[in-house]
C-alpha atoms as a printed R data frame, in Angstrom:
    type eleno elety resid chain resno      x      y       z
1   ATOM     1    CA   MET     A     1  0.000  0.000   0.000
2   ATOM     2    CA   LYS     A     2  2.757  2.421   0.913
3   ATOM     3    CA   LEU     A     3  4.645  1.927  -2.373
4   ATOM     4    CA   LYS     A     4  1.576  2.936  -4.354
5   ATOM     5    CA   SER     A     5  1.224  6.253  -2.537
6   ATOM     6    CA   THR     A     6  3.689  7.955  -4.866
7   ATOM     7    CA   LEU     A     7  3.141  5.815  -7.940
8   ATOM     8    CA   PHE     A     8  1.130  8.519  -9.691
9   ATOM     9    CA   LEU     A     9  3.829 11.105  -8.987
10  ATOM    10    CA   LYS     A    10  6.538  8.775 -10.256
11  ATOM    11    CA   LEU     A    11  4.551  8.236 -13.447
12  ATOM    12    CA   ALA     A    12  4.191 12.004 -13.752
13  ATOM    13    CA   VAL     A    13  7.955 12.467 -13.440
14  ATOM    14    CA   VAL     A    14  8.572  9.870 -16.144
15  ATOM    15    CA   SER     A    15  5.872 11.331 -18.394
16  ATOM    16    CA   ILE     A    16  7.442 14.779 -18.038
17  ATOM    17    CA   GLY     A    17 10.908 13.483 -18.858
18  ATOM    18    CA   ALA     A    18 10.013 11.383 -21.903
19  ATOM    19    CA   PRO     A    19  8.796 14.210 -24.186
20  ATOM    20    CA   VAL     A    20 11.689 16.451 -23.168
21  ATOM    21    CA   PHE     A    21 14.107 13.655 -23.991
22  ATOM    22    CA   ALA     A    22 12.447 13.173 -27.384
23  ATOM    23    CA   LEU     A    23 12.590 16.934 -27.966
24  ATOM    24    CA   CYS     A    24 16.310 16.974 -27.202
25  ATOM    25    CA   ILE     A    25 17.090 13.991 -29.385
26  ATOM    26    CA   PHE     A    26 14.945 14.702 -32.424
27  ATOM    27    CA   LEU     A    27 13.321 18.127 -32.616
28  ATOM    28    CA   ILE     A    28 16.178 20.448 -31.664
29  ATOM    29    CA   PHE     A    29 18.616 18.855 -34.105
30  ATOM    30    CA   TRP     A    30 15.938 18.782 -36.813
31  ATOM    31    CA   ILE     A    31 15.273 22.514 -36.326
32  ATOM    32    CA   ALA     A    32 18.993 23.289 -36.470
33  ATOM    33    CA   LYS     A    33 19.348 21.255 -39.662
34  ATOM    34    CA   GLN     A    34 16.353 22.950 -41.301
35  ATOM    35    CA   VAL     A    35 17.614 26.421 -40.424
36  ATOM    36    CA   ALA     A    36 21.105 25.604 -41.693
37  ATOM    37    CA   ASN     A    37 19.732 24.279 -44.989
38  ATOM    38    CA   SER     A    38 17.366 27.211 -45.502
39  ATOM    39    CA   GLY     A    39 20.169 29.758 -45.743
40  ATOM    40    CA   SER     A    40 18.102 32.446 -44.043
41  ATOM    41    CA   GLY     A    41 19.706 35.055 -41.818
42  ATOM    42    CA   PRO     A    42 18.439 34.243 -38.303
43  ATOM    43    CA   GLU     A    43 20.387 31.010 -37.859
44  ATOM    44    CA   TYR     A    44 23.100 32.875 -35.987
45  ATOM    45    CA   TYR     A    45 20.501 34.004 -33.457
46  ATOM    46    CA   LEU     A    46 18.704 30.663 -33.299
47  ATOM    47    CA   TYR     A    47 21.769 28.550 -32.531
48  ATOM    48    CA   PRO     A    48 22.407 30.095 -29.078
49  ATOM    49    CA   ILE     A    49 18.764 29.493 -28.185
50  ATOM    50    CA   LEU     A    50 18.927 25.875 -29.308
51  ATOM    51    CA   GLY     A    51 22.246 25.488 -27.496
52  ATOM    52    CA   SER     A    52 20.798 26.827 -24.264
53  ATOM    53    CA   MET     A    53 17.888 24.416 -24.640
54  ATOM    54    CA   LEU     A    54 20.264 21.492 -25.020
55  ATOM    55    CA   ILE     A    55 22.485 22.617 -22.155
56  ATOM    56    CA   SER     A    56 19.484 23.192 -19.888
57  ATOM    57    CA   ALA     A    57 18.369 19.612 -20.493
58  ATOM    58    CA   VAL     A    58 21.221 18.361 -18.306
59  ATOM    59    CA   PRO     A    59 20.118 20.126 -15.088
60  ATOM    60    CA   PHE     A    60 16.493 19.373 -16.009
61  ATOM    61    CA   PHE     A    61 17.134 15.634 -16.040
62  ATOM    62    CA   ILE     A    62 19.237 15.867 -12.887
63  ATOM    63    CA   ALA     A    63 16.301 17.596 -11.184
64  ATOM    64    CA   LEU     A    64 13.894 14.929 -12.455
65  ATOM    65    CA   PHE     A    65 16.189 12.207 -11.142
66  ATOM    66    CA   LYS     A    66 16.394 13.928  -7.754
67  ATOM    67    CA   ALA     A    67 12.599 14.291  -7.703
68  ATOM    68    CA   PHE     A    68 12.276 10.570  -8.403
69  ATOM    69    CA   ARG     A    69 14.698  9.808  -5.580
70  ATOM    70    CA   LEU     A    70 12.738 12.128  -3.284
71  ATOM    71    CA   LEU     A    71  9.616 10.123  -4.045
72  ATOM    72    CA   ASN     A    72 11.536  6.947  -3.219
73  ATOM    73    CA   TYR     A    73 12.571  8.475   0.113
74  ATOM    74    CA   ILE     A    74  8.924  9.223   0.834
75  ATOM    75    CA   ASP     A    75  8.039  5.605   0.067
76  ATOM    76    CA   ARG     A    76 10.727  4.367   2.469
77  ATOM    77    CA   ASP     A    77  9.559  6.689   5.285
78  ATOM    78    CA   LEU     A    78 12.623  8.909   4.908
79  ATOM    79    CA   ALA     A    79 10.683 12.024   3.981
80  ATOM    80    CA   PHE     A    80 11.963 13.932   7.001
81  ATOM    81    CA   SER     A    81 15.641 13.200   6.585
82  ATOM    82    CA   LYS     A    82 18.815 14.887   5.438
83  ATOM    83    CA   LEU     A    83 18.558 12.925   2.166
84  ATOM    84    CA   SER     A    84 15.295 14.666   1.313
85  ATOM    85    CA   VAL     A    85 16.763 18.062   2.144
86  ATOM    86    CA   ASP     A    86 19.731 17.349  -0.127
87  ATOM    87    CA   ALA     A    87 17.418 16.272  -2.953
88  ATOM    88    CA   LEU     A    88 15.430 19.503  -2.662
89  ATOM    89    CA   LYS     A    89 18.663 21.492  -2.583
90  ATOM    90    CA   SER     A    90 19.770 19.843  -5.834
91  ATOM    91    CA   ILE     A    91 16.387 20.537  -7.444
92  ATOM    92    CA   LYS     A    92 16.650 24.175  -6.369
93  ATOM    93    CA   LEU     A    93 20.136 24.536  -7.826
94  ATOM    94    CA   CYS     A    94 19.151 22.855 -11.098
95  ATOM    95    CA   ALA     A    95 16.132 25.129 -11.497
96  ATOM    96    CA   ALA     A    96 18.296 28.179 -10.776
97  ATOM    97    CA   VAL     A    97 20.829 27.075 -13.398
98  ATOM    98    CA   ILE     A    98 18.073 26.598 -15.965
99  ATOM    99    CA   SER     A    99 16.647 30.020 -15.175
100 ATOM   100    CA   GLY     A   100 20.100 31.569 -15.477
101 ATOM   101    CA   LEU     A   101 20.730 29.909 -18.833
102 ATOM   102    CA   TYR     A   102 17.504 31.217 -20.289
103 ATOM   103    CA   PHE     A   103 18.069 34.645 -18.763
104 ATOM   104    CA   VAL     A   104 21.462 34.838 -20.468
105 ATOM   105    CA   SER     A   105 19.906 33.775 -23.786
106 ATOM   106    CA   MET     A   106 17.057 36.329 -23.566
107 ATOM   107    CA   PRO     A   107 18.805 38.816 -25.910
108 ATOM   108    CA   PHE     A   108 18.768 36.139 -28.614
109 ATOM   109    CA   PHE     A   109 15.065 35.532 -28.027
110 ATOM   110    CA   TYR     A   110 14.528 39.284 -28.386
111 ATOM   111    CA   ILE     A   111 16.568 39.560 -31.592
112 ATOM   112    CA   LEU     A   112 14.835 36.535 -33.107
113 ATOM   113    CA   GLY     A   113 11.447 37.945 -32.151
114 ATOM   114    CA   GLU     A   114 12.295 41.278 -33.753
115 ATOM   115    CA   LEU     A   115 13.621 39.666 -36.938
116 ATOM   116    CA   ASP     A   116 10.563 37.510 -37.434
117 ATOM   117    CA   ASP     A   117  8.204 40.138 -36.023
118 ATOM   118    CA   ALA     A   118  6.905 37.529 -33.583
119 ATOM   119    CA   PRO     A   119  6.503 38.714 -29.990
120 ATOM   120    CA   GLY     A   120  5.569 35.156 -29.006
121 ATOM   121    CA   VAL     A   121  9.227 34.177 -29.236
122 ATOM   122    CA   ILE     A   122 10.096 36.749 -26.590
123 ATOM   123    CA   LEU     A   123  7.234 35.561 -24.391
124 ATOM   124    CA   MET     A   124  8.427 31.979 -24.778
125 ATOM   125    CA   GLY     A   125 11.883 32.951 -23.519
126 ATOM   126    CA   MET     A   126 10.410 34.889 -20.619
127 ATOM   127    CA   THR     A   127  8.134 31.976 -19.735
128 ATOM   128    CA   LEU     A   128 11.044 29.535 -19.679
129 ATOM   129    CA   THR     A   129 13.070 31.911 -17.507
130 ATOM   130    CA   PHE     A   130 10.367 32.726 -14.991
131 ATOM   131    CA   ALA     A   131  8.881 29.219 -14.779
132 ATOM   132    CA   SER     A   132 12.214 27.752 -13.763
133 ATOM   133    CA   ALA     A   133 12.747 30.647 -11.337
134 ATOM   134    CA   VAL     A   134  9.391 29.865  -9.718
135 ATOM   135    CA   VAL     A   135 10.406 26.212  -9.364
136 ATOM   136    CA   ALA     A   136 13.682 27.309  -7.760
137 ATOM   137    CA   VAL     A   137 11.900 29.569  -5.262
138 ATOM   138    CA   PHE     A   138  9.328 26.893  -4.457
139 ATOM   139    CA   ALA     A   139 12.064 24.290  -3.933
140 ATOM   140    CA   ALA     A   140 13.947 26.734  -1.689
141 ATOM   141    CA   VAL     A   141 10.848 27.263   0.453
142 ATOM   142    CA   LEU     A   142 10.250 23.519   0.689
143 ATOM   143    CA   GLN     A   143 13.905 22.945   1.510
144 ATOM   144    CA   ARG     A   144 13.767 25.461   4.341
145 ATOM   145    CA   LEU     A   145 10.564 23.963   5.739
146 ATOM   146    CA   LEU     A   146 11.967 20.454   5.504
147 ATOM   147    CA   GLU     A   147 15.205 21.509   7.224
148 ATOM   148    CA   GLU     A   148 13.119 22.885  10.079
149 ATOM   149    CA   ALA     A   149 11.036 19.704  10.228
150 ATOM   150    CA   VAL     A   150 14.161 17.528  10.278
151 ATOM   151    CA   TYR     A   151 15.575 19.647  13.104
152 ATOM   152    CA   LEU     A   152 12.364 19.375  15.124
153 ATOM   153    CA   LYS     A   153 12.207 15.628  14.484
154 ATOM   154    CA   SER     A   154 15.787 15.166  15.682
155 ATOM   155    CA   GLU     A   155 15.046 17.236  18.801
156 ATOM   156    CA   HIS     A   156 11.976 15.125  19.444
157 ATOM   157    CA   ASP     A   157 13.965 11.900  19.011
158 ATOM   158    CA   PHE     A   158 16.598 13.084  21.497
159 ATOM   159    CA   THR     A   159 14.058 13.927  24.209
160 ATOM   160    CA   ILE     A   160 12.522 10.454  24.194
């Protein structure tokens, strides 16, 4: 019964990771190949965006792996432990790195949006930046709360 308590969340983590993995393997390289073969001007501005997407996949998958491990800790009744705090800390750092990567690539989103006269490209870059920043802040809050809970649990264990 206890193992099935996080089964849905584990399936959600896997179902989030699978399309991103497919995007990294197939779609990003296909887009780069199509832009290179078209001979149009914006390929110099598109390559840094595609590069930041590929580079940000590494911390994304690290964060997914840590989230999966956190769910395993919950299944093994280790939710209030130092291992869980460390997993949340890693998720926070990965989300901050992703947000920083997209923040650095925002000028390329802006230039590409201006060249194609498509403000949606700029909004896409802003969404990627701020969504990962929100995840980082949320993970930081959860990390702080869990650190406090682990401290209180250890104090409670010492008094008994």
